[in-house]
N, C-alpha and C positions, 0 to 999 in steps of 0.2 A: 504494500500500500504506500502511495506517495504521501508523505506527511505534510508537504507544503504545496499540494496540488492547487494550481491556479492562483497562488499568492504572488504578489508583486513585492520585491525586496530590493533595498539599496544596501550595498556592502561597501563601506569606505576602506580605502587602502587595500584594494582587492587585486592588484596587479601581480602579486607574488606572495610567497610564504603562506602564513596562516590565512590571510584574506583570500588568496586564490583557492586554497583548500575549502574554505567556506563557500565560495562561489560555485565550485564544482559540485559539492554535495547538495547545495540548495537546488541546483538545476536537476540533478539526478532524483531529487525528491519532489519535482514537479513545479518549482517556482520559476518565474521569469524575473530576471535580475538586471540591476544597473551595477556595472563594475566601475567604481570610482578609483581614480588614480591622481597622483600629483604630477609626476614628471615621466613615468615609465609608460609612455603611450604604446610602444611596441609590445611590451609584456602584457599590457591590458588587452590589446587586440588579440593576442594569443589565447588569453582566457576567454574572450568573447567568441572567437571562431571555434574553439574546442567545444564550448557548450551549445553553440548554435547547431553543431552537428548532431546534438541529441534532440533537436527539434524544439529547443527553448527559444524564447524571445530574449535576446541579450544585447545590451548596448554598453559602451564605455563613455564615461563623462569625466572630463578633467575638472577638478575642483580642489583648491587649497583649503584644508579644514581649519586653518588658522584664521581664515577670512570669512566673516559673517555673510558678506555679500555673495561669496562663492558658494557657501552652503545653501543659501536661498536659491542661487542659480541651479544647483544640483537638484534641489527639491522641485523647482519649476520645470526643469527638463524632464524629470521623471513623470510628473503629472501630465505634461504635454504628450509624452510617449505612451504612457500606460493608464492614465486617468486616476490613479490612486497609489497610495503607499501603504501596504499592509505590514511590512517588516522593515526595520532600520537597524543595521548592525554598525556600531561605532568601533571599527577595527583599526582605523588609521592611527599611527603612532610615530613619534620622532625616533629615528635611528641614531642613537648616541654611541653605538658599539662598533659599527663597521663603516667603511667608506669615509666620507667627509666628517661625519659625526664623531668618529673615533678621535679625530685630531682637534676637535673643538675644546675650548676651555671649559672648566667645570661650570662657570656661570653661563656660558653660552648653551651648554647642555641643559642646564636647569631651565633656562628661558624657552628652549625648544620644546621640552617636555610640558611645561606649563601651557604654552601656546597651543600645541597640537593635542596632546593627550587629555589635558584637563579642560582648558577653555574650548577647544574644538568639540569635545564630547558634550560639554554643557550647552554650548550654542546650538549644536545640531539637535540635541534633545528639545531645547526650547522651541526651535523653529519647526521641526517636523511634528511636534506634538500639536501644533495649531492645526495642521492638515489632518492629523489623526482624530482630533476632537471633532472637526467638521464631519468627518466620515462616520464617527461614532465607534471607531475601533482602531487598534494598532498595537504592535509589539516592538519594543526597543531592547536590544541587547548591547550592553557596554562591555569593554574589555579592561580587565584589571591585571593583577599580578599576585600570585599566591603568597609570595614572601613579603608583600607590602606590610602585612600585620605582624608576621612572625619575625621579620628582620633578617638581613644578610649583610655581612661586613663589607666595607668599601665605600668610596665616594660615589661611584655610579649607582650602586644599590640604594644609597641614602636618598639621592634625589629622585630615583625611580620610585622608591617606596613612598616618598612624600606625595608624589603626584598621583600614584595609583590608589593610595589610601584616601585621597581626596575624591577620586572618582567613585570609590566605594561609598563614601558618605553621601555624596551627591545622589548616587543611584538609589539608595535607600530612602532618602528624603523625597526625591522626585517621584518615586513609585507611590508614595503616600499622597502626593499632590495630584497626580493625573489619573489614578484609578477611579472607578472601575473600567472606564472605557479603554485605557491604555495600560498594558502590563510592561513593567520595566525590570530587567534583571541583569546580572553580570556574570561573565565567565572569567576565571582567574587562572591563566595558564602557568604551569611550572616550567621546567626545562624542556624546551621543544627544539627539534632539529630544524633550525632556520640558518641564515647566513652566519651568525655568530657561533653557533654550535659547530657548524661545518668547519669553520676556520680553526677551531680548538680541539678537534677530535683526537689529535695525536699529542696533546699537551696534558700535563698532570691535572690541570683544572678540570678537564672533562672527566677524567677517571675518578677524581675526588667526588665530583657531583654524582656520578653513577653509584658510588658506594653508599650514598645517602638516600637513594631512592629505593624503597621496598620492592617495587616491581622490576628493578634492575635494568631500566632502559630510559632514555630520553623519549618524550612523546614526539609524535609527528603531527603535522597540521590537521590530518583527518581526525585525530583524537579531539582536538578543539572544535572542529567543525561539527562533530556529532553532538557535542554539548550545546552548541549554538542552535542547531536544528531542533533539538529537544526544547529549548527555551522559546524558540520561535513558533513552535507547533502547539496544537491543542493538547498534546500530551502533558504540557505543563500549565494547563489552564487555571490552576489554583496556586501558582507560584508568582509572587511579586516581591520586589525588594530583596531578592536573594542573590548570593554569590556562590558559584560552584567552582571549587578548586579542581583542576585537571592536572595532576602532578605525580601520578604513580604512587600516591601514599606518602609523599614527602612531608606534607603538613597534616 
C-alpha cells in the first residue's frame, strides 16, 4: 500500500544525501514532490528524472531557505504547479563539515546554522502553515539532531546542538499552536552515511563512533526517510510535537 498516495510534498535541501533519500521514498510511496535545492541544480535534476521514471509528478525549484522571500516563492511555485501542499519537510541545513563550510570560522559556522537550520525552519513553518490553514490540513516534519540534548564534545557539536535544540523547542511549541489542522513533528538523525561520514570512514573517529552504536553501523539516508514517511503519513495521525531519534540505539 502506498502510504503517501496522491499527496503533494515539498522537501527542502533534496538534491543529495538525506533529502534525496526522502524524495525517492516519498515518490515510491505515491507522492508527487517538489525537490528544493540551493545551488546543486544538476543533482536536483537527477533526483527529478529518477522519480519521474516511476510515473510521479516531480519538479525542482531553487530557493535559499535563509531568505523569507525565496521561501514564499517556493510555496507559490508549488501551489501554481500542484494546487496544494499536503506535506512540508524542512530538511535543508548548512554544511559546516565539508566543502567551503569546513574552512569557515566558528562564528561564520554559527551564523550559517542559525540562518539556515533555525531561522529557515521557523520561517518556512510560519509561511507554509498559512497555506495549510486555508486548506484545513497539513503535515510538517522538521529535522533535528539526536545528540543536541545528550551532548557531544567539540566546537562544531556545540553550535550544532544549540541550533538543533532550538529547532526542537520551536517544533514542540509550534505543534501546540497550529493543531489540530496541522501536525508538526521532528526526526533527529544520529550518525548517517553522508559526505562527512564518507570522508572519515578510514579514520579513528569513524571507528570510535561505531563502537558507541548498539546496532553496530552508521545509518543510511533510507533509515531517515522511513521515519519521515511515517510522520508524514496517516500512520502517525495521533502524533504531534514529537521527536524521533534515528540512531541505532545511541541515545
